[in-house]
Backbone as numpy.savetxt, mean C-alpha at the origin, in Angstrom:
# Nx Ny Nz CAx CAy CAz Cx Cy Cz
25.24 -37.21 -33.62 25.06 -35.97 -34.24 23.47 -35.90 -34.62
23.01 -34.68 -34.53 21.54 -34.50 -34.80 21.46 -33.79 -36.15
20.32 -33.88 -36.76 20.08 -33.26 -38.05 19.14 -32.11 -37.97
19.38 -31.05 -38.74 18.48 -29.93 -38.67 17.36 -30.19 -39.64
16.49 -29.17 -39.80 15.17 -29.38 -40.56 15.61 -29.69 -42.03
16.76 -29.33 -42.59 17.06 -29.59 -43.95 17.80 -30.94 -44.18
17.93 -31.54 -43.01 18.68 -32.86 -43.13 20.09 -32.82 -42.88
20.72 -31.74 -42.85 22.10 -31.52 -42.63 22.50 -31.88 -41.21
23.64 -32.28 -41.05 24.24 -32.43 -39.64 24.19 -31.06 -38.93
23.76 -31.16 -37.73 23.69 -29.92 -36.91 24.59 -30.22 -35.70
25.08 -29.15 -35.14 25.90 -29.13 -33.97 25.03 -29.71 -32.78
25.62 -30.52 -31.98 24.86 -31.07 -30.84 24.27 -29.84 -30.03
23.11 -30.04 -29.46 22.39 -28.94 -28.73 23.17 -28.85 -27.40
23.33 -27.58 -26.94 23.93 -27.39 -25.75 22.79 -26.93 -24.81
22.90 -27.28 -23.60 21.88 -26.88 -22.70 22.10 -25.53 -22.21
21.03 -24.71 -22.35 21.17 -23.31 -21.91 20.73 -23.34 -20.39
21.40 -22.39 -19.68 21.00 -22.31 -18.32 19.51 -21.74 -18.21
18.81 -22.15 -17.19 17.40 -21.64 -17.21 17.37 -20.05 -17.11
16.43 -19.56 -17.79 16.37 -18.09 -17.74 15.60 -17.69 -16.45
16.12 -16.80 -15.60 15.54 -16.45 -14.46 15.34 -14.91 -14.58
14.11 -14.53 -14.35 13.74 -13.13 -14.46 13.94 -12.53 -13.11
14.74 -11.40 -13.01 14.81 -10.75 -11.86 13.80 -9.56 -11.86
12.89 -9.63 -10.94 12.03 -8.54 -10.78 12.35 -7.74 -9.59
12.38 -6.32 -9.83 12.69 -5.63 -8.71 11.62 -5.70 -7.69
11.96 -5.57 -6.50 10.88 -5.73 -5.45 10.01 -4.46 -5.57
8.66 -4.71 -5.31 7.80 -3.64 -5.38 7.92 -2.79 -4.17
7.63 -1.46 -4.33 7.72 -0.50 -3.17 6.65 -0.89 -2.15
6.88 -0.52 -0.94 5.99 -0.80 0.11 5.84 0.45 0.95
4.50 0.54 1.51 4.18 1.63 2.37 3.51 1.15 3.51
3.60 1.94 4.68 2.87 1.66 5.92 2.26 2.80 6.43
0.88 2.75 6.60 0.17 4.01 7.11 -0.14 3.69 8.53
0.15 4.68 9.35 0.05 4.50 10.85 -0.84 5.77 11.41
-1.74 5.29 12.18 -2.56 6.22 13.00 -2.77 5.60 14.37
-3.30 6.33 15.43 -3.47 5.71 16.80 -4.27 4.44 16.72
-5.57 4.50 16.11 -6.43 3.39 16.25 -6.52 2.49 15.02
-5.76 2.91 13.92 -5.81 2.13 12.67 -7.24 1.69 12.29
-8.24 2.75 12.49 -9.62 2.46 12.17 -10.21 3.42 11.16
-9.54 4.52 10.78 -10.14 5.39 9.84 -9.21 5.88 8.86
-8.42 6.89 9.12 -7.51 7.45 8.11 -6.56 6.54 7.51
-5.88 5.69 8.29 -4.82 4.70 7.82 -5.55 3.75 6.94
-6.63 3.24 7.42 -7.37 2.23 6.68 -7.95 2.70 5.23
-8.33 3.97 5.24 -8.85 4.54 4.08 -7.64 4.71 3.00
-6.53 5.18 3.57 -5.26 5.38 2.81 -4.86 4.08 2.29
-4.79 2.94 3.03 -4.36 1.66 2.60 -5.31 1.13 1.60
-6.56 1.33 1.69 -7.65 0.91 0.78 -7.41 1.53 -0.57
-7.18 2.85 -0.58 -6.85 3.60 -1.86 -5.53 3.17 -2.54
-4.49 2.96 -1.65 -3.24 2.51 -2.28 -3.32 1.20 -2.94
-4.02 0.25 -2.23 -4.20 -1.11 -2.80 -5.01 -1.06 -4.17
-6.07 -0.31 -4.15 -6.82 -0.13 -5.26 -6.14 0.56 -6.33
-5.64 1.68 -6.17 -5.04 2.62 -7.14 -3.73 2.11 -7.76
-3.00 1.24 -6.94 -1.81 0.67 -7.42 -1.94 -0.63 -8.19
-3.12 -1.18 -8.09 -3.39 -2.44 -8.72 -2.49 -3.57 -8.22
-2.02 -3.45 -6.94 -1.17 -4.48 -6.43 0.29 -4.23 -6.62
0.66 -3.19 -7.26 2.06 -2.87 -7.55 2.82 -2.31 -6.38
2.06 -1.98 -5.30 2.77 -1.52 -3.98 2.29 -2.43 -2.89
3.19 -2.90 -2.12 2.86 -3.66 -0.94 2.37 -2.61 0.23
1.10 -2.94 0.71 0.54 -2.00 1.54 0.27 -2.54 2.96
0.66 -1.77 3.94 0.43 -2.16 5.36 -0.26 -0.98 6.17
-0.98 -1.24 7.11 -1.47 -0.19 8.00 -1.47 -0.74 9.45
-1.26 0.20 10.43 -1.24 -0.23 11.76 -1.54 0.97 12.77
-1.71 0.62 13.96 -1.94 1.65 14.92 -1.19 1.43 16.19
-0.95 2.51 16.98 -0.23 2.27 18.31 -1.21 1.66 19.38
-2.52 2.01 19.18 -3.45 1.53 20.06 -4.69 1.14 19.22
-4.63 -0.04 18.46 -5.67 -0.46 17.53 -6.99 -0.49 18.22
-8.02 0.05 17.51 -9.46 -0.07 17.93 -9.90 -1.52 17.71
-11.17 -1.69 18.15 -11.76 -3.07 18.02 -12.22 -3.26 16.62
-12.55 -2.23 15.86 -12.97 -2.39 14.53 -12.86 -1.15 13.72
-12.98 -1.20 12.39 -12.75 -0.02 11.60 -14.04 0.83 11.70
-13.85 2.08 11.71 -14.86 3.11 11.74 -15.81 2.81 10.65
-17.20 2.51 10.96 -18.07 2.18 9.99 -18.35 3.32 8.99
-18.25 4.61 9.40 -18.38 5.70 8.53 -17.25 5.71 7.49
-16.07 5.48 7.81 -14.97 5.35 6.93 -15.15 4.23 5.92
-15.70 3.12 6.38 -16.11 1.99 5.54 -17.16 2.40 4.52
-18.18 3.07 4.98 -19.24 3.61 4.06 -18.68 4.66 3.13
-17.84 5.46 3.44 -17.20 6.48 2.64 -16.40 5.83 1.51
-15.70 4.88 1.87 -14.86 4.08 0.86 -15.71 3.23 -0.09
-16.74 2.72 0.38 -17.68 1.82 -0.45 -18.32 2.82 -1.49
-18.55 4.12 -1.09 -18.98 5.11 -2.12 -18.01 5.15 -3.35
-16.77 4.95 -3.01 -15.65 4.95 -4.12 -15.51 3.67 -4.70
-16.27 2.73 -4.34 -16.02 1.39 -4.89 -14.83 0.48 -4.26
-14.47 0.97 -3.12 -13.39 0.26 -2.44 -13.95 -0.32 -1.13
-13.91 -1.57 -1.01 -14.50 -2.29 0.10 -13.29 -2.63 1.19
-13.42 -1.96 2.28 -12.40 -2.22 3.36 -12.92 -3.01 4.58
-14.24 -3.48 4.33 -14.93 -4.20 5.46 -14.16 -5.37 6.02
-13.36 -6.04 5.25 -12.64 -7.31 5.74 -11.41 -6.86 6.47
-10.98 -5.61 6.44 -9.72 -5.12 7.18 -10.07 -5.10 8.65
-8.89 -5.31 9.52 -9.02 -5.22 10.92 -7.96 -4.30 11.39
-8.21 -3.50 12.44 -7.07 -2.72 13.04 -6.01 -3.62 13.53
-4.81 -3.30 13.26 -3.61 -4.11 13.63 -2.65 -3.20 14.48
-1.93 -3.80 15.28 -0.91 -3.18 16.12 0.33 -2.82 15.40
0.92 -1.62 15.57 2.19 -1.24 14.91 3.31 -2.06 15.57
4.05 -2.70 14.73 5.21 -3.40 15.08 6.53 -2.88 14.48
7.62 -3.07 15.07 8.93 -2.66 14.59 9.16 -3.33 13.28
8.74 -4.59 13.11 8.90 -5.39 11.88 8.09 -4.71 10.69
6.87 -4.17 10.93 6.19 -3.58 9.92 6.91 -2.30 9.39
7.52 -1.56 10.29 8.24 -0.39 9.90 9.54 -0.79 9.12
10.24 -1.84 9.58 11.38 -2.19 8.91 11.16 -2.72 7.59
10.00 -3.37 7.40 9.64 -3.95 6.01 9.01 -2.96 5.02
8.84 -1.74 5.44 8.26 -0.72 4.59 9.28 0.32 4.06
9.10 0.67 2.77 10.04 1.79 2.25 9.59 3.12 2.66
8.24 3.32 2.75 7.68 4.58 3.17 6.77 4.44 4.40
6.98 5.21 5.39 6.14 5.17 6.59 5.43 6.49 6.74
4.04 6.37 6.74 3.22 7.61 6.68 2.37 7.70 7.92
2.61 8.68 8.75 1.72 8.77 9.97 0.75 9.82 9.59
-0.40 9.72 10.16 -1.60 10.46 9.88 -1.97 11.59 10.85
-1.04 12.39 11.04 -1.22 13.67 11.79 -1.71 13.45 13.31
-1.26 12.37 13.80 -1.74 12.01 15.14 -0.63 11.85 16.13
0.53 12.31 15.82 1.59 12.37 16.77 2.18 11.11 17.20
1.94 10.05 16.41 2.49 8.73 16.73 3.97 8.73 16.67
4.59 8.05 17.63 6.04 7.94 17.60 6.31 6.59 16.98
6.93 6.65 15.85 7.34 5.45 15.09 8.78 5.16 15.32
9.16 3.92 15.37 10.60 3.61 15.40 11.20 4.18 14.03
12.36 4.75 14.22 12.94 5.26 13.05 14.24 4.51 12.64
14.12 4.07 11.43 15.37 3.24 10.84 16.04 4.05 9.72
17.31 3.95 9.59 18.00 4.66 8.54 17.47 4.09 7.14
17.51 5.06 6.17 17.04 4.45 4.84 15.54 4.42 4.60
14.79 4.68 5.49 13.23 4.74 5.47 12.89 6.16 5.13
11.84 6.30 4.45 11.24 7.61 4.16 10.12 7.75 5.06
10.01 8.89 5.74 8.84 9.17 6.78 8.15 10.32 6.22
6.87 10.33 6.35 6.04 11.48 6.06 4.88 11.51 7.08
4.45 12.81 7.33 3.31 12.95 8.21 2.24 13.66 7.47
1.07 12.95 7.26 -0.05 13.62 6.61 -1.01 14.15 7.71
-1.06 15.50 7.75 -1.87 16.11 8.75 -3.33 16.16 8.13
-4.08 15.20 8.73 -5.44 14.98 8.31 -6.46 15.08 9.43
-7.62 15.58 9.29 -8.61 15.47 10.29 -8.94 14.17 10.64
-9.33 13.94 11.91 -9.69 12.57 12.32 -11.17 12.34 12.13
-11.51 11.24 11.38 -12.97 10.99 11.06 -13.66 10.32 12.26
-13.08 10.03 13.33 -13.70 9.49 14.49 -14.89 10.20 15.01
-15.95 9.67 15.12 -17.22 10.39 15.62 -17.81 11.34 14.70
-17.41 11.39 13.42 -17.94 12.27 12.40 -19.05 11.44 11.55
-19.85 12.23 11.07 -20.81 11.80 10.06 -20.28 11.70 8.70
-20.87 11.02 7.76 -20.46 10.83 6.38 -20.07 12.18 5.62
-20.89 13.18 5.92 -20.59 14.52 5.23 -19.27 15.05 5.56
-18.88 14.88 6.90 -17.55 15.26 7.31 -16.41 14.31 7.00
-16.78 13.10 6.73 -15.62 12.12 6.31 -15.34 12.13 4.92
-16.28 12.51 4.07 -15.97 12.54 2.59 -14.82 13.49 2.27
-14.86 14.72 2.75 -13.55 15.53 2.36 -12.22 14.97 2.90
-12.31 14.23 4.06 -11.09 13.62 4.54 -10.62 12.56 3.56
-11.68 11.65 3.19 -11.39 10.57 2.21 -10.84 11.19 0.96
-11.44 12.29 0.40 -11.02 12.81 -0.85 -9.61 13.39 -0.68
-9.20 13.89 0.41 -7.87 14.49 0.55 -6.96 13.36 0.61
-7.27 12.13 1.15 -6.46 11.03 1.34 -6.21 10.45 -0.09
-7.24 10.45 -0.86 -7.12 10.00 -2.26 -6.16 10.81 -3.00
-6.17 12.04 -2.89 -5.27 12.96 -3.63 -3.77 12.61 -3.21
-3.62 12.51 -1.93 -2.28 12.27 -1.25 -1.77 10.91 -1.80
-2.62 9.93 -1.88 -2.23 8.55 -2.30 -1.71 8.74 -3.81
-2.52 9.46 -4.62 -2.18 9.54 -6.08 -0.78 10.23 -6.19
-0.50 11.28 -5.36 0.72 11.90 -5.29 1.79 10.88 -4.88
1.56 10.17 -3.86 2.53 9.15 -3.49 2.89 8.15 -4.48
1.78 7.66 -5.33 2.03 6.79 -6.39 3.01 7.37 -7.44
2.71 8.67 -7.74 3.60 9.30 -8.66 5.06 9.42 -8.17
5.22 9.70 -6.89 6.56 9.69 -6.26 7.25 8.33 -6.29
6.49 7.26 -6.24 6.95 5.88 -6.17 7.19 5.33 -7.66
6.77 6.12 -8.70 6.91 5.77 -10.05 5.94 4.71 -10.51
4.74 4.73 -9.79 3.70 3.71 -10.14 2.48 4.40 -10.73
2.15 3.96 -11.93 0.92 4.61 -12.57 -0.26 4.04 -11.96
-1.34 4.91 -11.59 -2.50 4.48 -11.02 -3.32 3.61 -12.08
-4.02 2.62 -11.55 -4.81 1.71 -12.54 -6.10 2.51 -12.87
-6.57 3.27 -11.88 -7.74 4.19 -12.10 -7.52 5.51 -11.40
-7.93 6.53 -11.99 -7.73 7.88 -11.40 -8.99 8.59 -11.28
């Protein structure tokens, strides 16, 4: 028998099962364009930054470029978002299957379609071959669409 703080006999302690916290899986989004070098990379950069990590973010392309468009990188750096470490990636069926929302960037990509997935097409101008003055409005439109996506996913932006 054990004693409580007052010195009285206390009931023997029973072992509680460990408390396990169930956390709902975070939403995930996949941004797709042909080269995965401009629009999809800017969208992914915004979603990562504005969600504060609350959304799992992927981007890919059907014919990935060798590198990210340097003007897209510069435009995002103006916003304080550094996408220089990102690399264009090839679109895989697994990436589509693992994502809740699949967003194509107005480039006519054919994505594998799976039941239960949400698909959107964001009709955006292509920043390829454009100067910074032409890319800024594309970047700003992407930012607005990402903020709307966050609202639809029920995720409050960490900065707006």
